[in-house]
N, C-alpha and C positions, 0 to 999 in steps of 0.2 A: 327760919329759912331766910336766906339773904335776899335782898331786893332783886338782884340780877336773876336769881333762880326763880323768884316769884313771877317776874316779867316774862321769863322764858316759858314758864308753865302757862301763863295767860295767852301768849302768842301761839303756843301749840294747841291750846283749846280752841282758839279762833280758827286755826288751820283745819281742825277736825269738825268745825261747825257746819251746819247746813248752809246752802247758798243764800237762803232767806235771812239767816242770822248774820251772815257776812254783810249783806246789803243793809240790814238794820244797823250794824256796827259802823258801817260807812256813813249812814245818815247821822249817827251820833257824833262822828268826827267832823263831818262837813257842815252840819247845821249851825253850830256856834261860829264857825269861820265865815259862813255866809252872812250871819247877823252882824258880826264884827266888820266885815267888808262893807255892808250896807251903811253902818254907822260912820265909817270912814268916808264913804262917798257923800253921805248927807252932810257931814261936817267939813268936808274939804281938807281934812288933815288926818294923819295916822299917828296914833299913840303906840309906838312899837312895843313898849313894855306890856301894855294891856294885851296886845295881840299875842305876845309870847305866852302870857299867863293863860289866855283863852285856849291857845293851841295845846299847851301842856295839859291843861285840865280836860280838854276834849279827848286827847289821847288816853288819859286815865279813865275817862268815862267809857270810851270805846272798848278798852281792854277789860274793864270791870264795870258793867252797867248797873249792878245793884249796889252802888256806892252813893254816899252823900255828896260827892264832888259835883254832881249835877246842880245842886242848889248853889254852890259857889260859882259855877259857870253862869247860871242865870243872874245871880246878884252882880257879878262883874259886868256882864253884858248890859243889864239895865242901868247900872251906874254909869257905864261908858256912854250909853245912848243919852241918858238924861243930862250928863255933863257936857257932851260934845254937840248934840244936835239941838239947834235953837228953833228950827221950823218943823214942828211936829206934823205938819200937813204934807210934808214931802212924800213923794211916791216911794222913796227908799224905805219907808216904814213897812210897806207891804213885803219887800224882800226880807227885811229884818224879821218880820212876823213869820214868814215862811220858813226861815232858818230855825227860829225857835220852835215852830210846830214840828219840823222834821226831827229836831233834837229830842223833843218831848216824846214823840211817837216812837222813835228809835229806842230811846231809853226804856220806855214803858214796855214795849213788846219784847225787847231783848232781855229784860230782867225778870220776866214772869215765868220763864221756862228754860230748861237746859239749852245750851247752844246747839245741840244736835237736833232739836225739834224742828220739823217742817210744819208750818201752819196750814190748817185746812182752808179750802176755798171759802167756807162760811166765815171763818175768823178773819181772813184777809178782807173779805167784802165788808164785814162789820166795821173794821178799822178804817177802811177806805171811805165809808159813808161818814164816819166821825170826822175824818180829815177834811172831807168836802164841806161838811157843815161848818166846822171851825173856820175854814178858809173863806167861805161865803160870808159868814158873820164878820170876819175881820175886814173884808172888802166893804161890807155895808157900814161898818163903824167908821172906816176911813172916809167913805163917801159922805156920811152924815156930818163928819167933822168939816169936810170941804163945804158942804151946803150951809152949815151953821156959820162958817166964816164968811161965805159969800153974801149972806143976808145980814151979816153983822149981829148975830144973835149972841147975847152975853150969857146965855144960860148954859154954860159949860157943865155945871153941876147937874142940871136937868138932863142933858144929853148923856152924862155918865150914868145916872140912875137908870135911864131908859136902856142904855146898852147893857148894863149889868142885869137888868130884869130880863132882857131878851136872851142873854147868855144863860141865865139861870133856867129860863123856860126851855131853851134848847137842850140843856143838860138833863133836865127832867124828861124830855121827850126821848132823848137817846137812851137814858137809863131805863125808861119804861119799855122801849123797843127791845133792848137787850134782855130784859127780864122775860118778855114774851117768847123769846127764842130758846130759853134754857130748858 
């Protein structure tokens, strides 16, 4: 099958998709662009070729969410952020994290079921709770970074270990809660 025909088939599938699936595909498209825009704002410059790569890969992911292109999107975004942003305490990191979270959730939810599926209220609420938890933990990690810098704490590794342990504990709690509802 030619590439043009394949793309046309994917576009037709999205047109037939449920409204929820279209919204998820939109978050898959927008999430990486938001993260890239946050990196540009934090760095005070724009790397146009990186933006083009991110946009093309985001389109690929939105058209076909069960692809490995998502990993490439994440690697490019993290590479861009690490190379361009020198003050990692910037509030722009929260917008970048929100974009990555939207991208991840959109990819995960849109790739586990056919495009015509409409999610039940229980499933939507479960995913919303997960997003709220990750968002709250992200803000807490950023605030702890600000606090550590304000008191000139050189224990960056210690904070990293604490943050990872908190994220692991949160993941265990979310997993346990999802098992209780099955």
